[in-house]
N, C-alpha and C positions, 0 to 999 in steps of 0.2 A: 408452566414450562414443562415440556416433556423431557424424559431422561436423556434423549440424544442432544437436547439443547442445553443441558445443564453444564456450566463450565467447571473445570477442575483446577485447583490451585496447587496440587501436589504433582510431582513428576509422573507423567502418564506411563502406561505400558507402551513401550516403544520398540520398534524393530531396529536391531543393530545392523549396520550396513557398512560395507567397505567404501561407500561413497565419501567417507572422510578423506580418502585420498584423491577424490575427484574435484575438490574445491579448488577453483582457479586462483592463481596468485594475482594480486592487484585488482581483484574485483572491487568495484565501488560500492560502498555500504552507507545506507542511511539508518541511523539508530533511532528507535522510538521507545521512550520509557519515562518513568518518573525521575525527577532530578536526583533522588538518592540512589537510583538503580543504574543510571547511565554509566557512571564510572566502572561499575562491575562489568559491563559489556565492553567498554573501552580497554579494560585491562585483561580481557580474555586472550589466551595465547594465540587464537586465530587472528587477532587484530595485527599483531606484529609479524606473523608468519605468512599470512595469506591475503589479508584484506587491506583496503584503503578507505578510511572514514572520510566521507564528503559532506556530511550534515547530520543534524539530530533534531528530533521533534520532542519537546518536553511536555508531558501531560501532567495534569493536576492530580491531587490525591483522590478526587472523586471522579466517577465515570460521567464527565460532563464535557461540554464544548466539543462534541464528537466531530461535528461538521468542520469546525475551525481546525482541529488537528488533521483531519483528512485533507483539507485544502492545503495546509502547510506541507504535508508529506507528498501530495501530488505535485506541488511546485518543485520540490527538491528532486524528485525522481526525474522530472523532465529536464530541469536545469543541468543535472550532473549525469544524466543517462545511466543512472545507477542500476546495477543488476541484482542487488541484495537488499532486503529490508530485514533488520535485526531488531527483535523485540527484547528489551532489557527488563525482564521480570514482569509482574502483573501490571496491566494497564487498564483493566476494566473490560467487561464483556462487550459492551457496545463499541468501544474504541478498538478492541481486538478484532471484532467482526469487520469494521470499516478498514482497518489496516490490511487484513487478509484479502478483502475484496480489491483494494487498490493494488496489492501485490499481484493478484491474479490478472487485473486489467493491464498492468504494465509488464506482464510476463517476468516478474522478479522472483527470485527464490526468497521464501519467507523463513527466516531462521529465528530461533528463540533461545535465550539463555534461561534455563529453567531455574525456579518454577515460573510458569506463565500460564495464563488461561488458554484453554482450547475451546473452540466452538464447533458446532456440528459441521461435518464435512472435511475437517482437517485430520490428516493421518500422519502422526509424527514418526520420525525415524532419526536415530542418532547419526550425526555426520561428523562429530568430534567427540571422541571418548576420553575418559580420564576423570579427574576430580572436578572438572568444570565442563560437563557435557553440553554440547551444542546440538540443538534439535531442529531439523527441517520439518516444517508443517507442510507436507507435500500437497501441492495443488498444481493443476495444469489446465491449459485450454486445449480445446479440440484442434485437430490439424486443419490446415487451409483446405485440404481436399474435402474433408467432411463439411466445412462451411460452404465450399463451392457446390457440393452435391446438394446440400439443403436448398441453396438458391435455385439450382436447376429444377429441383422438384417443385419449388414454389411457382416458378414461371410456367412450367408445364401444366401443373394442376390449375392455376389461375386462368390461363388461356383456354384450356378445355372447359373449365367451369363456366366462363363467360359465354362461350359459344353454345354449349349444350343448354344452359339455363336462360338464354336470351328471351325465349317466349314468355317464360315465367316472370323474368325481370320486367319486361314491357307491360305485362298484365298487372303486376303489382303497382307499377308507376301510374298506370291509367286509373286504377281504383283509388289511389291516394288523391290524385287530382280531382276525381269526381266527388270524393267525400268532403274535402275542404280546399279552399283556395290556397295557392302557394306551390312551390317547387316540390317535386317528388323526392328529391334527395336532400338530406340534412348534412351539412358540413360542420364538423366539430373540430376546433383547433386542439391538437394534441401534440405532445412532445415525443419525438421519435428518436431514431438512432443518432448518436453523437449530438444530441440536443437539438436537432433540426425540428422545427415546428411544421406540421403538415395538416391538411384537411382530411380527417378520418370520415369516410363516407358511410352513411346509413340511409335506409329508406326513412322518410320523415314519418314519425309516429305521433307527433304532437301538432298542435296548432302552429301556424307559421310564425307567430310572434312569441314563441315559447321562451326564448332567451330574454327578451325584454320583460316578460311577465315575471320571470325568476329574479331578475335584477331589481325590479321595482317592489317586490314583496319580501320584506326583511325576514318575516317568520318562515316563509317558504324556503328562502336561501339558507337560513340557519338549519332547518331540517335537512336540506340537501347536503350540507357539510357534515352534520352529525351522522348522517346515514352513508358515510363514505362516498360522497360526491355522486349520489344517486337518490332519486325519490321513488318509493314504492308506487306501483301503478295505481293502487286503490286510493292513494293519498295525493296523487298528482292530477290536478284538474286540467292540465294541459294535454294529457294523452287522449287520443281519439279512439273510437271503438275499433276501427281497423288496426290502429296502432297497437292496441292490447293484443290482438290476435297475432300480429307480426312479431311482437316481442316474445310471446309464449312459444312460438314456433321457431324463433331465432332467424326468421326470414329477413328481418330488418338489417341483419349483418351482411347479407350477400353482396352488396355493392363494394365491400372491402376487398373483394377479389381484384378490383381494379387497383386498389392501394398495393396489393401484393404484386401485381404484374409490373407496376412501375418502380418497385423496390422500396416503397415507404413502409411496408409491413411484410410479415411472413405468415404462413399458414399457422405456425405454432410459435409462441413466444409470450413474454409478459404482456398483459393487456395494456394498450396505450393509455397514458395518464395525462391529466391536465397539470399545468405547472405547479399549482398549489399542492398536489399530492407528493411532489418530490421531497417535501420536508419530512415525510414519514420514513425516508430511506437513510437518514442520519449518517452521512458520509459515504454511502454506497450508491449514490445517484449515478455516478459515472459508470459503474459496472452495469447497472440496470440499463443505461442508455447505450451500452456498447453493442447491443444486439437490436435487431428490428423487433418492434412490438408485433404481437400475433393476433390473428382473428380468433384464436382460441389458445388456451394455455393451462398451466397447472392450476392456477386459481380459478379459472373459468369453469373447470370441470369438477371442482371440489367444493361445491356449495358456496359459490361466489357471494350470494346475498346474505349468507350467514357467517362469512369470514371477513371481518373488517380489519383495519389497521390496529396494531402493528403486525398481526398475524399474516395479513395479506402480503406485506412487504417481505417478510421472511420466506413465504412460500414462493414468491416470484424470484427472489434472489437465489434461493436454493436451486431453482431451475437453471438460472444462468450459470451458477458455479459448476454444476455437474452435467451440463447439457451434452447429450449425444443423440444420434439418430434414433436409437431404440426408444428413448424417452419421448421423442416426438411422435413416433408411431403409437405408443401407448396412450398419449394424450388425444391423438386423432381418433383412436378407437373409443376412448371414453367420451369424446364429443359426439360421435355418431350415436352411442347409446343414450346419452343425455337428451339429444334432440328427438329421438324416437320415443323417449319416455315422457308421457304427458305430464307426469308429476315432477319432472326434473326442475332444477333451479338454474338452468343455463340461460334463460332468456334475460334480455336487458341490454 
């Protein structure tokens, strides 16, 4: 665990702010905490003066059942249209991360009665001073304008790419058909934005019955799961000679420009996952799936074959939590460098 990921249980260094006076009266609040700590939150002065408690999620003494806690919180936030999530003391690092991600997803203010854990990316500031300080773990989502601009860039770039690269795409498709029987494109079912399943397109780099071979070979499938839902090319008997070349050059990913054009993917985002992979996001699945998956992304340009779960999940979620257009430009620049570098690890 890196220093920035290390949680703290003591009151952090916080910014004192006059925003204590900006807390709205009658804001609906869902409290999350251990049974012994929830009364401390309910008795906080802000409860009687500013807020209206609409529900509570009680967590256990251990950092477990994270997904169940996240599901309960998600349901209460929707049912009561709550605007604030209040954390009542320490709840465990994994649960705190999931609570923070759900607050971000629902555009809720995330407040904490200290001491509570902090996780990477949270910047606390005092919003209620005195003997019982209340801290806001400041998070925000980007504006609709930036989201619309990102989509406009995606559509423009994908359309231009498909037109300019049409001769290359047709040539690759023809070579695939000449080498082995079967379609030139491979359609892999992936989970996309808002949980919608879609066909992620790639040039076929394996024999046509690759999925059947994997399903029928227990040892191969076990290796596939152990290797983060991918098989190394040198250990995968299904990969063709042309397929290895396409993977090393990342040319097999080019058909995903069509996925981008129709709105199933973005140029930059978390790489699309299969359903089984969602278990690694432990309560933060909805935040991951609140954005379009990308042709490239933070994990894709940072040693993807050497970064497995759970590090991959944290890397992808960090991108979603702090997304802005500058980070997309940096990732695109890194992708170009990785593609041009023969020794890069971008292929796959």
